C-alpha positions in Angstrom: 31.7 9.6 0.2 28.6 10.4 2.1 28.5 9.5 5.8 25.8 7.3 7.2 23.9 10.4 8.7 24.1 12.3 5.3 22.9 9.0 3.7 20.0 8.8 6.2 18.9 12.5 5.8 19.4 12.3 2.0 17.1 9.3 1.9 14.3 11.5 3.2 15.0 14.4 0.7 15.0 11.7 -2.0 11.7 10.5 -0.8 10.2 13.9 -1.0 11.4 14.4 -4.6 10.0 11.1 -5.6 6.6 11.7 -4.1 6.5 15.1 -5.9 7.7 13.7 -9.1 4.7 11.0 -9.1 2.2 13.8 -8.4 3.3 16.5 -10.8 1.4 15.2 -13.7 -1.5 13.0 -13.0 -0.6 10.8 -15.9 2.0 9.1 -14.0 0.6 9.5 -10.5 0.9 6.4 -8.3 -0.8 6.4 -5.1 0.4 3.1 -3.9 3.9 4.2 -4.3 3.5 7.6 -2.7 1.9 5.9 0.3 4.9 3.3 0.5 7.4 6.1 0.6 5.7 8.3 2.9 5.1 5.5 5.2 8.7 5.0 5.8 8.8 8.4 7.5 6.0 7.6 9.9 8.5 5.8 12.4 11.7 6.7 11.2 11.6 10.7 11.3 12.2 10.7 15.0 15.3 8.3 14.9 16.8 10.6 12.1 16.6 13.6 14.4 17.8 11.9 17.1 20.8 10.4 15.1 21.4 14.3 13.8 21.5 15.6 17.5 23.6 13.0 19.1 27.2 13.5 20.1 29.6 13.8 17.1 31.1 10.4 17.9 27.8 8.4 17.9 26.1 10.1 14.9 27.5 7.8 12.2 27.0 4.6 14.4 23.5 5.5 15.2 22.4 6.6 11.6 23.7 3.1 10.4 21.7 1.2 12.9 18.8 3.3 12.1 19.1 2.5 8.4 19.7 -1.4 9.0 16.4 -1.6 11.3 14.6 0.6 8.4 15.5 -2.0 5.9 14.7 -4.8 8.2 10.8 -4.5 7.6 10.7 -7.0 4.7 12.0 -7.3 1.3 9.5 -4.8 0.0 10.9 -2.1 2.4 14.5 -3.0 1.5 14.0 -2.9 -2.5 12.0 0.8 -2.0 14.9 1.9 -0.1 17.3 0.7 -2.7 15.0 2.4 -5.3 15.1 5.6 -3.7 19.3 5.3 -3.2 21.2 2.7 -5.0 24.1 3.5 -2.9 22.5 1.9 0.0 23.9 -1.7 -1.4 27.0 -0.9 -0.1 25.8 0.2 3.2 23.2 -2.3 4.1 24.2 -6.0 5.0 22.6 -8.7 3.2 18.8 -9.4 3.5 17.8 -12.0 6.1 15.3 -14.6 4.7 12.0 -13.9 5.4 9.7 -17.0 6.3 6.1 -17.1 4.8 4.6 -18.6 7.9 5.0 -17.1 11.5 3.6 -17.9 14.8 1.5 -15.4 16.9 1.6 -14.9 20.6 -0.3 -17.9 21.3 2.0 -20.0 19.3 -0.4 -20.8 16.3 1.0 -20.7 12.9 -0.6 -17.8 10.5 0.3 -17.1 6.9 2.2 -14.7 5.3 2.2 -14.0 1.4 2.7 -16.7 -0.7 4.0 -16.7 -4.3 1.2 -18.4 -6.4 3.0 -21.7 -7.7 1.1 -24.9 -8.6 1.7 -26.3 -5.3 0.0 -23.3 -3.5 -2.8 -23.4 -5.9 -3.4 -27.1 -5.1 -3.3 -26.2 -1.1 -5.9 -23.3 -1.6 -8.3 -25.8 -3.4 -7.8 -28.3 -0.7 -8.7 -26.2 2.0 -11.2 -23.7 0.4 -14.0 -24.0 -2.0 -12.8 -21.5 -4.8 -15.6 -22.6 -7.1 -18.1 -21.2 -4.5 -16.2 -18.1 -3.4 -17.3 -14.4 -4.2 -15.1 -11.7 -5.2 -15.5 -9.4 -2.5 -13.3 -6.7 -3.9 -11.5 -5.8 -6.9 -8.8 -2.8 -7.3 -6.9 -2.2 -10.7 -4.2 0.4 -11.2 -1.1 1.0 -13.2 2.2 0.2 -11.4 5.9 0.0 -12.6 5.4 -3.5 -13.8 2.3 -2.9 -15.8 -1.3 -3.1 -14.5 -1.6 -4.4 -11.0 -4.9 -6.1 -9.9 -5.7 -6.9 -6.1 -8.6 -9.1 -5.8 -10.1 -10.5 -2.5 -12.1 -13.7 -2.7 -14.5 -14.5 0.2 -14.4 -18.6 0.4 -16.2 -21.2 2.2 -13.6 -23.4 4.0 -13.5 -27.2 3.3 -12.6 -27.7 6.9 -14.6 -26.9 9.9 -13.2 -24.6 12.6 -13.0 -26.2 16.1 -14.7 -23.2 17.6 -17.3 -20.9 16.7 -16.6 -17.1 16.6 -17.3 -15.0 19.4 -20.0 -12.1 18.3 -20.1 -9.0 19.8 -22.9 -9.8 22.4 -21.1 -12.8 23.6 -22.7 -16.1 21.8 -20.7 -18.2 19.4 -21.4 -17.9 15.7 -20.1 -19.7 12.6 -17.4 -18.2 11.2 -17.9 -16.2 7.9 -16.2 -16.7 4.6 -12.2 -16.6 4.6 -11.0 -13.8 2.8 -8.1 -14.9 0.3 -6.4 -12.1 -1.0 -4.6 -12.2 -4.1 -2.1 -9.8 -5.8 -1.5 -10.0 -9.8 1.5 -8.0 -11.2 2.0 -7.4 -14.9 -1.8 -8.1 -15.7 -2.2 -8.4 -19.5 -5.9 -9.4 -19.7 -8.6 -8.4 -17.1 -12.2 -8.6 -17.6 -14.5 -8.5 -14.7 -18.2 -8.1 -14.2 -19.7 -7.5 -10.5 -23.0 -9.3 -11.5 -20.7 -12.5 -12.6 -18.6 -12.5 -9.4 -19.2 -15.9 -8.0 -16.5 -18.6 -8.3 -12.9 -18.7 -9.1 -10.3 -21.1 -10.6 -6.5 -20.4 -10.8 -4.0 -22.3 -12.9 -0.3 -21.7 -13.9 0.7 -21.4 -17.5 3.7 -20.7 -19.3 3.0 -17.0 -19.4 2.2 -16.9 -15.6 -1.2 -17.3 -13.7 -4.5 -17.5 -15.5 -7.7 -16.9 -13.3 -11.5 -17.6 -14.4 -13.9 -15.6 -12.7 -17.6 -16.5 -12.8 -19.0 -17.5 -16.0 -16.9 -15.0 -18.3 -14.5 -13.3 -16.1 -10.8 -13.7 -16.7 -7.4 -12.5 -15.4 -3.9 -13.0 -16.9 -0.8 -12.2 -14.9 2.9 -12.7 -15.3 3.5 -12.4 -11.5 0.9 -13.3 -8.8 0.9 -14.0 -4.8 -2.0 -14.7 -2.3 -2.4 -14.1 1.4 -4.9 -16.2 3.0 -6.2 -13.8 5.5 -8.1 -16.6 7.7 -8.0 -16.4 11.6 -8.3 -20.3 11.5 -5.7 -21.0 8.8 -4.0 -22.8 11.4 -6.6 -25.4 11.4 -6.3 -26.3 7.7 -4.4 -28.8 6.0 -1.8 -26.3 4.9 -1.5 -25.0 8.3 -1.1 -28.1 10.2 1.5 -29.1 7.7 3.3 -25.7 8.4 3.1 -26.4 12.3 5.1 -29.2 11.8 8.1 -27.2 10.3 7.8 -23.6 11.8 10.3 -22.7 14.4 8.3 -22.0 17.9 10.9 -19.0 18.2 9.4 -15.8 16.9 12.1 -13.8 14.8 13.0 -10.7 16.3 13.6 -7.3 14.5 17.1 -5.5 15.1 16.7 -3.1 18.0 17.9 0.4 17.4 20.6 1.5 19.7 19.4 3.6 22.8 19.2 7.2 22.2 18.8 10.3 24.2 15.8 12.3 24.8 15.0 15.2 22.2 14.3 18.6 23.5 10.7 20.0 23.0 11.6 21.9 19.9 13.4 19.0 18.3 10.4 16.6 19.0 7.7 19.0 17.8 9.8 19.5 14.4 9.8 15.7 14.0 6.2 15.3 14.7 5.2 18.1 12.5 7.0 16.3 9.3 5.7 13.0 10.3 2.2 14.6 10.0 3.0 16.1 6.6 3.9 12.3 5.5 0.7 11.1 7.0 -1.3 13.3 4.9 0.7 12.5 2.0 0.0 8.7 2.4 -3.8 9.4 2.3 -3.8 8.9 -1.2 -2.9 5.3 -0.8 -5.4 4.6 2.0 -8.3 6.7 0.7 -8.2 7.1 -3.1 -11.5 8.4 -3.1 -9.9 11.6 -1.5 -6.8 11.4 -3.6 -7.6 14.2 -5.8 -8.2 16.7 -3.0 -5.0 15.9 -1.2 -2.4 18.8 -1.8 0.6 16.3 -2.3 2.7 19.1 -4.4 1.9 21.7 -1.6 2.8 19.4 0.9 6.0 18.3 -1.0 7.1 22.3 -1.2 6.6 22.6 2.6 8.8 19.3 3.3 11.3 19.9 0.3 15.0 19.3 1.6 13.7 18.2 5.0 16.6 16.0 5.6 19.2 18.7 4.7 17.4 21.0 7.0 17.6 18.8 9.9 21.3 18.2 9.5 21.8 22.0 9.1 19.7 22.7 12.4 21.6 19.9 14.2 24.8 21.6 13.2 24.0 24.4 15.6 24.6 24.2 19.4 22.6 25.3 22.5 20.0 27.7 22.1 20.6 28.4 18.6 20.0 24.5 17.8 16.7 25.1 19.6 15.8 27.9 17.8 16.6 26.2 14.3 14.3 23.2 15.1 11.7 25.6 16.5 11.7 27.5 13.0 11.5 24.0 11.2 8.4 23.1 13.4 6.7 26.5 12.4 7.3 25.7 9.0 6.3 22.0 8.8 3.1 22.5 11.1 0.9 24.1 8.8 -0.3 21.1 6.8 -2.0 22.4 3.5 -5.9 22.0 3.8 -7.7 19.3 1.5 -10.0 20.6 -1.0 -13.1 18.6 -2.6 -11.9 16.4 -5.2 -12.6 17.3 -8.9 -15.5 15.2 -10.2 -14.7 13.1 -13.5 -16.5 15.0 -16.5 -17.0 13.7 -20.0 -13.8 14.0 -22.0 -10.4 12.6 -22.3 -9.0 10.5 -19.3 -6.2 8.4 -18.2 -7.7 5.9 -15.5 -5.2 5.6 -12.6 -7.2 3.6 -10.0 -10.5 1.6 -10.0 -12.1 -0.2 -7.2 -15.2 -2.1 -6.5 -16.0 -3.3 -3.3 -19.3 -5.9 -2.6 -21.4 -5.1 0.6 -20.4 -7.4 3.5 -20.2 -8.0 7.1 -16.8 -8.2 8.4 -16.4 -9.0 12.4 -19.6 -7.6 13.3 -19.1 -4.4 11.1 -21.3 -3.7 8.2 -19.3 -2.5 5.1 -21.5 -0.8 2.6 -20.2 -1.8 -1.0 -18.9 1.0 -3.5 -16.9 1.8 -6.4 -14.1 4.5 -6.8 -12.6 5.7 -9.9 -9.4 7.9 -10.0 -8.3 9.6 -13.2 -5.9 12.0 -14.7 -7.7 14.6 -16.9 -6.3 17.4 -18.7 -6.8 21.2 -18.3 -7.8 23.8 -20.8 -4.0 24.1 -21.8 -2.7 20.8 -23.3 0.5 21.9 -22.2 -0.1 21.8 -18.5 0.2 18.7 -16.5 -3.0 16.7 -16.1 -4.5 16.8 -12.5 -6.7 14.3 -10.8 -10.1 13.9 -10.7 -12.4 11.0 -8.9 -15.7 9.5 -8.9 -17.4 7.5 -5.6 -20.5 5.7 -6.0 -21.8 3.8 -3.2 -23.6 0.6 -3.7 -23.4 0.9 -7.7 -25.9 -1.2 -9.6 -23.4 -1.9 -12.2 -19.7 -2.2 -12.3 -17.7 -3.8 -15.6 -14.1 -3.2 -16.4 -11.4 -4.5 -18.9 -7.9 -4.1 -18.9 -8.2 -1.9 -22.1 -9.9 0.9 -19.7 -6.1 1.8 -18.8 -4.9 2.3 -22.2 -3.8 5.5 -23.3 -6.1 7.9 -25.2 -9.4 7.0 -23.4 -12.4 9.1 -23.6 -15.1 8.9 -20.9 -18.7 9.6 -21.0 -20.9 10.8 -17.8 -24.2 11.8 -18.1 -24.6 12.3 -14.6 -25.8 8.7 -13.9 -23.5 6.4 -15.8 -19.8 6.5 -16.4 -18.6 4.5 -19.5 -15.3 4.0 -21.6 -16.8 2.5 -24.5 -17.1 -1.4 -23.7 -14.0 -1.1 -21.5 -15.8 0.4 -18.2 -19.3 0.7 -17.1 -20.2 2.4 -13.8 -23.4 3.4 -12.5 
């Protein structure tokens, strides 16, 4: 049976192997999952090194505390950890319930993510004018549960905020439309045209959630959720109702045990590994750059990093410092990004599509754009497919349906328009 420290280090090894598996063939590329896995190690690599370098009697206790702290960052993080190592089910305590509504530092309620039930749909329609909302962005991509769609609807409020928004130069201004951020999983039908993006109606059916967009757009999904990303939500009817039942005590995360200070080589090695993971998660945060991020090279450099940390910590004195200095030398050389390969006419498997409408958010102008990320074959059909991408600023046309993500697609690109039959048009 593995010790908690071995489990902690093994989780890092499994994370890197999983990222490599998701990137080996672009037909199975999942930038969101890669980003979520890499994100684990942004603030957990240093705790792993500290636990590994602690005195022997304290290592298991500190590793156990770190694992519990890591899993305490919400249900999604906990599920991801179990996916990577099912054995953690016997190590971690039962998950604490996560409230949907919290309070900020001023005591005002603010919303988390709500499952899209009939009750939540009614509450949204009461507080926000969905029929006059406008689709600000739409992202579609394959995921474990089928096609996943993220949709942001900028909606007028049906309630009037008590105060105006302070602009950059001081005077009060009206609040802009409130963004409602929807996530749809298991999407079985999608039809969206950016020229027909005004108005949205949501309903519950026996199959899940049904959405009408504009005059002819539609979306059907088995699961759905919404995050009302409205800084004035606490003044809505739903917010005022939540204020009556939400505790004023803010939930506290578990605190890790006090740890000893790392030596310079130990800290440098940990930070070098963090930088590798930060480069890996670029494929999630910047899908327009994903085709140029050398994920497999990063995984080769970082392979068996958890085991390497345990091996280095097994030394003592100067030998331990030398071992960590060697790890820092191995991990510090982040493979350079390369210009993304462009999508050309031929076979493709679409992995990501995003549309953004131009808008002004908190006095910052956002130029609209569209991004496509696709798996494309090489000259040898037996060789794994690679990623190619296309980015267009302020496109004049964007139309997509769920069939664009079917296998066996052929894209036509004449330098001005990208088209997959009637399933995708981008220019």
